C-alpha angles and dihedrals in degrees: 000000000000092000099052101070091051087048091058089051088049091056092051096048095042088051092050096049093041089053091049090051090048094053100039117014102036095053091048092054094043089055091050098042098039117102120226094203096064129236121319125249089256092052093049090049093051098043100030094101091049091048091050090054092045093048090053091050091048093052090049093047092050090049090052097046090046093052092046090052092046095048105032097163092052089046092051093046090050094051094042089053090048093050094045091049089050091052092049093052092043089089088071090066111095119219129223135163099237124359116257115260124210108223096165093251134114122189121202116195110196129185129184128191119307092248094051117129125226091255092054094048090046092050094054093042089053091056089055093043091052093048093048094047088057093060119099119253096026110138098181148334131223123198130197122182116191105344128163134305137076093294098044122129142135088267093062129079139166124212113195115196120200116201127208117265096237129122091232095064122098117250119269088254093051087048094051100049100072088047096066095071089055093052093048091054095059112102119239092005132120113195138174131187126216115191127186124012136302115290110235094325097302110151125225130000119341095244113058122165115188120204112198129192144104110266117069092207093056092044091052095049091048091048090053089056091049091050090051091049093050093048088059094053114093113240097027114113136166094034111186140145130227094233117095134185105244132207124296112275141170116241118207115212111189122218095231094188094055094041089053091053089052092045091240123138132212089242094055089049092052094044093051093045091051091049091051094050107031100011138243125260107249099171147313127275116209123201128161095350092308128112126218125187116236110222125194115203143132121286116267092250095062094049098033095117136034087235091070095058097084091059095052110124124238123192115230137166087267093050133262120341130178124246089250091063095056105031142028117233120212132192109222144144110261121218118250089222139355113228124196131180118191089355091301127110113252145182123204123212111196139176143173129244123239127181095355140053132265093243092058093045090049093057089057103043094040086065094042092051089059089062092061112088117224124201114239114284093033129102147166123239131174129239136172121037093341090060089048090055094050091047101043108030090061087052089050093049088050089051092050091053091045091051090049092050096045092046087051092054092044092052093048090053093048098044092033088226130100087196092061090044093051089048094051094048088053087071093060096079087050088070087075087074088072099030102054096045093044093053090046097049094047090044089233118153120222113259141160090286090051093054091045088053090051091051089051089049087065090067096044093049098051095039090063094044092050093055092049095047093045092052091044094049091051089050091048093054091051089060107269118135117260095243093047093046091054093048092049092046089054093047094049093044 
């Protein structure tokens, strides 16, 4: 939102200087460049058709302005109805942060079970790769299994599809839609598709719901409810969450009270256990310019099974004790990663949008989320494109209000009349008559670019009105009737 307030100031100053140019510099140039002999025969021949169209439009405009001035109540009623109608149908316009861009790429993220081997993941990925390569307009495919990053693993893969740069090909969004049923039919496979480019630097999927709290179990149960809710919402696809069940592990929970009596710390316990299982570095062996670590550890027969761990001996001041005497061993599933936001554990449920806009989806899921009861200390927050809409659309609305206020003060200073400034600013809401139908007819959702255009429209609307009123006021002072002055000003403008 840092750019939007300066943008409002830009609208004001650009309007001010364009008005100054229109009232001073442009008339001077027109007087210098204009010809007193009139256009040549060739010029009349080449521009005659345009002059004929312009004269027709000029006559129609003159009739409409004369009718509006002669019947002010009817004119006000018509424009009020048009404005009200535009407001009523404005709800049909979708909202999104940045418009989707078709860059001719489709990215497929795939994930098998946590225990899957490289060969199993490769076999499933090859099925998708072969199917994609058979589709028309595919230029190439890149496949990465594993890779880097915090969520890497042999059970993860990314397939990036590059489409041909031809006008006949479908958009990346149209290409991705029929792939989803195929991916859903693969056994032991989770997959999501991202088409187009990133929207204004927003990372991840457009819909991201973050559940925050302390207990992983409660977070996971709540995340499952949110996932079920999102799957029921029409237009939401590729629903997933960033929490994964990890591999089986054994957790060691020290008995701190008993260890304290034996003058044995948790650090000593973990170091000795690591030495038993993986070995401790006792020195370095050098040979022929190469170095080799010397590790001291138990033989593989003594630690070949997890069931042998409780009987491992540990030296204390009271003699040797077994691991079972100073710690509890628990079989559990370890998390693949622990995520926190604002120092709280969190799980994020995300999804893509298909056939609709993020703004329309947000209106649905925001109401559905309120139906899910959260325990004390747990809460929902939004991330991704939804968060961007909440943060930046408010800033844009403030910029629009600031632009209107500053423009009003500028007009009042130029025309030396608050009444004229108020009348001119009344024309600003009428611009919705053109904005809303244009967006609906072109099936274009409102976005940051659209709202920036509306802010710019404030300057365009008032600039035209200032010139008309200034000309009409000069004509009125010279003795022309007010109605005739307005009609003449509109005709000249």
